[in-house]
N, C-alpha and C positions, 0 to 999 in steps of 0.2 A: 393541503389537499393531498389525496393519495388515489392512485388509479384503481386500487382494489376496492374502493367504496362503490365503484361503478364500472363493471367489466366492459361496458360499451362506451367508455369515455373517449376512445380514439375517434369513433364515428361521430360522437357528439361534437368533438372539437372541429372536425372537418366541416360540419354543418353549421357551426355556431355563428359564423358571420351573418348568415341569413336569419338565424333564429334570434340572436341577441344584438347584432350590430357589434361594432368594435374591432379593435386591432387584435387579431387572434394569433397566438403563437402556440404551436403545439401540433401542427400538421406539417407533413413533408411537402416541400416545394421541389419536385424532382430536378428540374433544370437548374434552378439556382443552387440547390444543394450540391449537384455534381460540379458546377462551375466553381463553387467555393472550395470543394475538396481538391480541385485542380489548381487552386491558388489564386483566386480573384482577390482584389483589394478588399480588406476587411471593412472598409467604409461602405462597400456595397452589400455587405452581408445583410440579408433581410431580417429586420427585427421581429417579423411575425413568425420566426422559427423559435423564438425564445420568450416572447412576452405576450400575455393575454390580458388586455385591459377590458374589464366588464363595464357595462353602462353605469353601474353604481360606484365606479372608481376603485373597485377591488382589483388588484393586480396579481396575476400568477406568473411567476418566473419558472420556465421549464429548464431544468438543470440537466446537462448531458454528462454529468459525472455521478458516480454511485456514492451515496452517503453511508459510510460505515463507521461513523463516529468521529471522523476527521474534520467535520464542519463545513463541507462544500455547499450544503444547502443554505449556508449563511454567507460565506465568503464570496461565492460567485454572484448571488443576488446583490451583494454590496458593490461589486464591480459595476454591474449594470446600473444600479440606482445612483451611483456617484454621478453618472452622466445623465441619467433619465430624470432625476430630480422629482421622483414620486414621493408620496407619503409612505415612509418606511413602515409605519404601523399598519398599513393596509396591504402589505405584500405577503403573499403565500408562495408555496413551492410545490412542484410536482416533478416526477422523473420523466425524462425524455423517452420517446419511443426510439426504436433503432432505425436510423436513416443516415445517409451520407452527410446531411446538413449538420449532424451532431458529432461528426468524427473529431477525434483528437487533432489539434492543429499541427502536430508533428508527424502524424502517421495516418494512413487511410483506414482507420477503424475507430469504433467507439470503445474507449478503454479508460479505466481509472487505475493508475499505477505510476510507479516511478516518482512519487511525490511531486507530480507535475500538474495537478489540477489547476492551481492558481497561476503558476508560471506560464503554462501553455495558454491560459485564458485571459491573461492580464490585459492585453490590448484588445483582443477579440470581443470580450464581454463589454468593455468600456465603449468600443465602437458601436456595438449593438444598442446600448443605452443612449449614446449620443445621436445615432441616426433616428431612433424613435422620438427623442426629444425634438429634434429638428422638424420631423414630420408633423408632430402635434402643434408646434408653434406655427408652422406654415398653414396648417388647417385653420387655426384660430385667426391668423392674420387675414386669410382669404375671406373667412366668414364676416369679419368685422370691417373689411376694406381698409386696413391700415398697413403700413410698411412692416414687413417681417422683423426688421432690425429694431423696431420700437417695442417688441414683445419679448418677454422672458418667461422661463419656466421656474416654478418654485412650489415645492411641497404638493405635487400632484395637480397643479393648476397652471394654465397659461394666463399671463397677466399683461394688460396694456395699461401702463401707468398713467399715460396722458389722459385717457378717457375714463380710467377706473374700471374698465371691463375686465372680467376674468371668467374662465371656464374650466371646469374639471376635465381631467383626461378622459373620463368615461364618455362625456358628451362629444369629444373631438375625435375619438378613436376611429369611428367608422369612416369619416372623411379623410383622416390621416392615412388609413390603410390603402386608399385609392390613389395617393400621390406617388409620383416617381421617386425613387431613392436618390438622395443627394450624391453628387460625384465625390464630395469630400466633406468631412466634418473635422472640426478642431476639438481635440481632447483637452481637458483641464490640465493645468500644471499642478504638480504636487502641492504647491503652496496654497492652492485654492480648494483642496480636498475638504469636503465636509464630513464624509463618512469613512472613507479609507483611512486607516491609521487610528481609528477611534475604537476603544473597547466596545463590543457590540454583543448583546445577548443572542444566542443561537435561535433561529427560527424553528428548528425541529424539537426544541426542548419541551414546550408545552404538550405536544402530542405524545411524547415519550413518558411524560409524567402522568398524564391523565389516561393513558392506555389506549388512545385512539390510533397511535402509530401502527402501521401494518408492516410486519416482518413476514418473511416467507412462511414461517410456521403458522401465521394467522390466516392464511388463505384457505377458504373452503368453497368448493363448487358443488352444485347439485349433482347427486349421484357419484360423487368422488369416492374412491377407495384409497386407503393408506397402504403403502407398500414398503416393506423392508427387504433388503437383498442380503442373502448369505453369500459372502465373498470368500475367496480362497484365503486361508490363514498365512499363506506364503505368496510373496509377490511373483506373478507370472504363472501361478497354479491354475489348473483347469478342472472342471467337474468330470469325473470318470463315470460315476453313477450316483443316484440318490433315491431315497425312499421318503415319500411325503404322506404316507397313509395316516399317521397319527396327527400330523399338522392339519390335514384337510378336515378331520373330524371336529375340530374345535369350533364352537359357536362364533359366528361373525366372520369366519374365513371364507372367502369367495373363490380362491384359486391359488395354485402354486404353479409357477412357470419357470422354465429354464431360459435365461437370457445370457448374452455374451459374458457378462461379469459374474454370473453365478446363478443362484436360485432365488426367485422373487416370490414373496408371499403377499397376497392382496387381501385386505380385510376391511371391516367397517371402521376401524380406528387403530391407533398406534399399539395399544396393549394386546389386542387380539393378534395383530401381525407379528409383534415381537414374541409373544408366547408361542405362536405357531412356528416361527422361524427357529426357535430354540429346540423344537421337537424334530426338526429335519435330520435325517441320517444321510450324510454326504461323504462319499469317498473321493478324495482329491488326488489328481496327478500333480504333485507339488513342483516338479521340474527342478531346474538348476538352482532356483532361489533357496531351496531347502538347505543348501550347503553354507549359507552365509551366517557368520557370527562376528560380533563386533570386535572381540580381541584379535581374531585372525585378520580381520580387515585392517585394523590399525597397524598391526605388525607388517602387513604387506605394503600399506601406504608408506610407512616410515622407511622401509627398505627402498621403495621407489624414490623417496625424497632424497636419497643419497646418490641417485643417478642423474645424469644430465637430462633436462627436459626441453620443451619448446621455449624459445627465448621471447619473453613478453617485453622486456626492456633491457637495454645494454648501453651503459655509459662507461667509457674508459675501459679499464681492464681489472675486473674484480679479483681475479686470481693473483695477478702481480701486486695489486693493492694489499691483499691479505698477507702476502709474503713480506712486504715492506712495512707492515703495521708494527707499531711499538708494542701494543697489547691487543689480544683478540679474545673473542668469546663466541661460542656456538651454542645453539639451543634447538630442541625439538618441541613441537607443539601439537596438541590433539584437541580438536573440538568435535562434538558429536552431531549426529542427525538431530534435527529439532522439528517438532510439530508446530503447526500454526496455532492450535488450541484456542480457536475463537469461541466466545461464549455461546453463540448460536450455532449448533451443528448444521451441516449441509442439508438442504431440502429443496425440492423442485416440484412444482405443480405443473402438470401437462394435460391439456385438453386437445386431443388429436382427432381431427376430422379428415375425411378423404381429400379435401381441398384446402385445408388450413390447419395451423397448429398455434395454439396460444400457450405461452409459458410464463409462469410467475416464479421468480427466484431472486435471491440476492446475488447478483453477479457483478464482477468488475470488468467483464469482457463481452459486451453485448454482441458485437459484430461476429466474433469468433464463435460464440455460442449459437447464434442464429444460423450461421453457415453450417455448423455441425448438425444442428437439429434438422435443417432442410435436407442435408445430404442423407441422413439416416431415414427420414420419413419419405424421401422421394419427392420433395416439394421444392419450389423455387424459394430463395431467401425472402422475397417479398410476401410469401404466403405464411411466413412464420412471424409471429408477434411476441416480443418479449416485454413483459411488465417487470420493471426493476423495482423491487421492494427495498425497504430499509435493510441493511446488512448488520447483523449482530456481530460485527468484527469480520475483517477480511485478511489483512496482513499478507496479501498476495495469494492466499489459497483459492479465493474465488475469481482469480484471473488465470485459470488453468489453461496452458497453451493447447492442450488436447481436449478441452471442454469435457473432462471426464464425467463430472456429476450431472451435467445437462445431457450429454450423450446417453448415459445410462438411463436417465429418466424417460427419454423419448423411446428408447428400446423397450423399456418396461410398458409404456403406454401402448406401443404396437402389440405387445404380447397380451395385455389385459383387455384391450378394446373398450375401456372406459376412462373417464378422467381419473388421474392418479396423483397422489402426493407421495413422492419417494423421499423417505426420511432416513438420514444417516444418524445413528446414535453417536455419542461422543467417542465411544469405544471403536465404532466402525471407522471413523475418520482418523483417530489416533493410531489405530493398528493397520489401517489399510488405505491411508491417504497419500499425500505427497509431502516431502520433507525438505527442509534446508539441508544441503549435503553435509556429510561429515568431511572433515579436512585434517590432513596432517601436513605440517610445515617444518622446514628446517632452515635456519638462518645462521650464517657465519658473518661476523662483522669485526672490524678492527678500527682502532684509533691511533693517531700519531702521538708524538711526545707531548703535544699541547692539549691532547685529549679530544681533538676534533675527529669525527668519523672520516675515514679514508677509504674504507672498503665495506661492501655489503653484498652478500649473495643470499637470495631468498628463493627457495624451491617450494612450490605449492602442489599438493596432491589432492584431487577431489573431482567428483563427477561434474560434467557440464549440465547446466539446467536448460540450455536452449538447443542443444544438439537434437536433431530430429523434429524440431518445431518450425513454425513459419518464421520465427525470429532468427534462425541460424544464419540466413544469407547475409544479414547485415550486422550480426553480433559476434560471429566467429570469423576470424581472419587468420590465415596461416595455421589453422588448427587450434587457435587460442580463443576460448570463450572470454569475451571482455568482462563478463560478470564474475568470472573466477579470480581475476587478478586485479579488479578495481580496488583502489585503496592501497595496493601493494606496488603495482607498476606505476602508480601516480603519486607516490609519497613525495612530499614537498621538500624534504631536507636536503641540504647542500652536501652531497656525498659524491666525490669525483669518480669513484669506481663502483658501479652499481649494476647488479644483474638480477633479474627476476625471471624465473623459469616455471613452467607448468607441466604437470602430468594430469591427464583426464581419463582415469580408468573407468570402465563400464561395469555395471552389474544390474541386477533386476530391481533394485530399490528405486521407486519413482521419486524424482526430485523436482523442485520448483522454487521460484523466488519466495523469500521469507523476508520479513521487514528489515530493510536495508541491504538485502541481497548479499553480494560478495563482501561488502564492507563489514558485515556482521562478524566475519572471521579475520579479515586482513587487518582491521584496526587493532584488534586484540594483539596480534602478533607484532605488528610494526611498533605500536606505542609501548608495549612492555619491553621490547628490545631497545628502543630509544632510552627508556629508563635504565636499562642495564648498562648502556654505554655511558650515560651520565654518571652512574655509580662507579664504573670502571675508571672514568676520568676524574673522580673525586669532586664532581660539580653538583650544584643544586639542579634538580631535574627541570625546573622552570627556566632558570637562566641558561641551561644547556640547550634547551629547545630554541629559545630566542636567539641564541648565538649561531644556530645552524639553519634557521629559517631565512628565506629571502627578505630583504629589508622592507619591501612593499607588500608583503604577503598579508592577506586577510586573516590567516591563521593567527598572526601576532595579536590582532585586536581582540579576538575572543579569548585567547589565552591570557592576556594581560588583564582583561576585565574579570574573568572568572577568578583569577588569583587575587585580584584586588578585593573583590567582594567576599572572598572566602576567609579573609584573615589568615593568609598562608603562614604557617609556622607558629601560630598562636593557639596552642591546644592544651587541654588538661592532660595530666598523666594518664597513660593507658590508651591514648588515642593517637592516630596518625593520619596523614593526608596523602592522597595520591592524585595525580593529574594525568589527563590525556586530552589530545586535541585531534580533530579529524574533519575532513571535508568529504561530503557526499551529496549528490543531487544538487551541486552548485552552492550548497550552504556549508557554513563553518560552525562547528560546535566544540566547545571546551567544557569539560567537567572537572571540578575538584571535589573529591570524595573524602569524607571523614569516617574512619572505621575504628572499631575496637574488636576484641575477642570476648565473647560471652560463652562460657563453658566450651572453650576451644573452637567455637564457631564464629564465623564472620558476622559482625553486626554493623550494618551501614547506617550511620546516624544522620548524615547530612550530605546533600549533593548541591553544589553551587554550579549553575550552568550559565554559560554565555553563548548566545547564538547570533550569527550574522546571516540573515536570509534575505538580504536586500530590503526593499520597501515592504512594510508590513501592512496587510489588509486589515486583519483583526488581531490586535495584540493578545486578547484573551484566547483566541484560537491557537496562536503560536505557543503560548505558555502551556495550554492544555496538551498540545501535541508533544512538546518536549517532556512534560511530566509523564505522559503516556509512554513515550519511547523509553524513558528511563526505567519505568516499572517493567516494561516488556523485556528490556535488555537485562535488568537485574534478575528477573525470573529465570532467564536462560543462564546467566552467569553463575548464579548460586545453586540452581536446582535442575535446569532443563537438560534432558538427554533422552533420545530414543535409541535403545539398544536392541540388537538382534541375537537370537539364539535359535539355531537350526532354522533360520529363515523367518522366524516369528518375532514380531515386535513384543517386547516384554512390558511396555507401559500401556495403560488402557484408559486412564481418566485422571482427574485432578488429584486423586489420592496418591498416585505414584508418578505423576507429571505435574507437580504443584506450581501454580503461579505464586507470585509474591503474596504473602499473607498480610493482613492489616497490621499485625504485630511487628512485621518486618519493615514496614514502610518508613523510609527516611523522610526527613524534612527536606523539601526541594525549593530552592530559590532560582528563578529563571530571570536572566537579565538579557535584554535585547539591544544589540548594537544598532545605533541609528545609521541608516544607509540611504543613499540616493540611487542605488542600483536597482534594476528591475527585480521583482520577487523571484525567489528560488524555492526549492523544495523544503518542506518542514515536517511532513508526516513521519519520515524515517531517520533523518540525520541525528536525532538525539540518541538513537540506539547504539551505534558503533563505539563511541568513546567510553561507555559506562563500564564494560567489563575490564578494559585495561586500566582505567582509573582505580577500580577496586583492587585489582591485582597489584598495582604499584603502591597503593596504600598499605596493603597487607605486607609487602616487602619492607616498607618503611617501618612498620610496626614489629615485624617478626624476623626480618632478614631472610625470609624464605620466598623464592620465586615461584609463582603459580603459572604453569605452562599448559595446564589441562583444564578444560571445563567439563562439567560444572565444578565450581570451587568447593561446593558442599561436600565433595568426596575426599577432599584433601585433609590429611592429618596435620593440624596446625599446633598440636600440643608442644 
């Protein structure tokens, strides 16, 4: 099911108890929602916020996370149904409205990010299913006049074995909804799981195959105009003056409007709006951003990396350790800005009325976007309704801390005075979006006579992604943005003298989280330097890592499994292997990569991956996400870069910012470590280790160290 099939769905759900009977999940219970957000016992969490049982036994699970390809429309219903014991073949899914009852369990907002959807919902969703099951059993027991303990739930029915009575959930839901919530429910032990841990087909796949799935671009409202905005070619630029005479003359164009982000063209469809926008004559005040160029910025960053920064980690005395080291090595690293490059460009539909606002978009940050829309429109948050559509990729871009694309769309709607669909072309977002920061790093490290690391000094230079946002108060401490140093300040290796420092320069380029956030650059630096130390010590890189990892570390399990499954060291001539291991979002991933050179270019033939993400809900989903993360990380490692010249982004689309091509796709083998720990993140952890594993393999093959990305620019002849 999808909200866009019926714009009045919310009102329908609020009335549906009377209309249909049944246990309705999908409307906000204000008091209960606020209590839960304040931290009530999850056993008291109302199931009617997440489950709608229709009289015909069809069940709809309302999911409070955004589905952008990562599989939450399957994994979260699996958590609920493990305890609910419904008929899985009769379960459907829809997106949740914005309400406190749907807040992330770790923060007071509705948000999808940080690879936390399953881990944050692990107990909450099972509690929801268990409470609903208990209520249904109690309703049946009361109707039959039998002890509750003699009844059990199975495949969407409550059964009383002694009498042979049974009843479907649909017939019991209305009575169950009237019962008081139980004080406590017992959850299944892992040994009793029937669904969790089993490969399960995704519930959203049929709709995506048959074309019925609704993405933001699929939304159409009566009287709606399509709008494209001409934005400054330089970050921070402003309109000085413009001439729209030619644009207004085009058939289908309804108006041209100045909005805070630029000049908006409203038309009957995309092509009239795009053609008219191209005819605009705009003079821009480009501001200080016009002075930015990538070579100069890297030069400045590398100079800054030689200076003392804010200390993020300090163990022992790195300076003394370096002086006492038997052998030392130093290296400088450069990684560029990166675009999110999702397949579906940004788009927002806004229907703004004097007393309400309805928004349809693929967003990861419903609470923030609703608050921004309300502030701009002069409404209360509860007067703004956000319909979350399927997302054609997010990677963090659609969780913008400043709600940039939603804010702009509301501003456009205010100017136009009609329902609007604001569409960003791929060029718009790639040249005027938000990026993974560029980074320059410097490491000095030393080993003792036995080859063990004794000193390590790592200086990181790059923009903060949370400064100036609502996240700064708890993610920046002592001037240090935790996302800038994650994976570097938290490296696991036993190094007695270790220091990690940070510089956070500012400029006009907007930056934001990108798949795996800070780990996307720190893993590359840390894991290639560990490989250098292994080579300096004359050791096998796998044995070296195992020697300097803590004995009880979960890093060891994934590293050993990946190496075992890869046939480490058994390769045909002309090929080499590289390894990297990293922890992010509480999950551990190791990659072993097999490469060769084809026409002096890197060819990745095979990736063997091992992952420890705690207990697994859907093994198919885990494998899909690791494969996806590898492809995303390989695209960046081999090709990805956003460069600036006179403040302008030089890349525009997939022709000059290419994702991995089919012809470049390696064979991927994913192996999952069995674990009894609670689930941890899986959407992002596969990305960080892939670039260093490739770089280490290239060194094993050619003897050349890769310290800059993308690798495709390197001369390997």
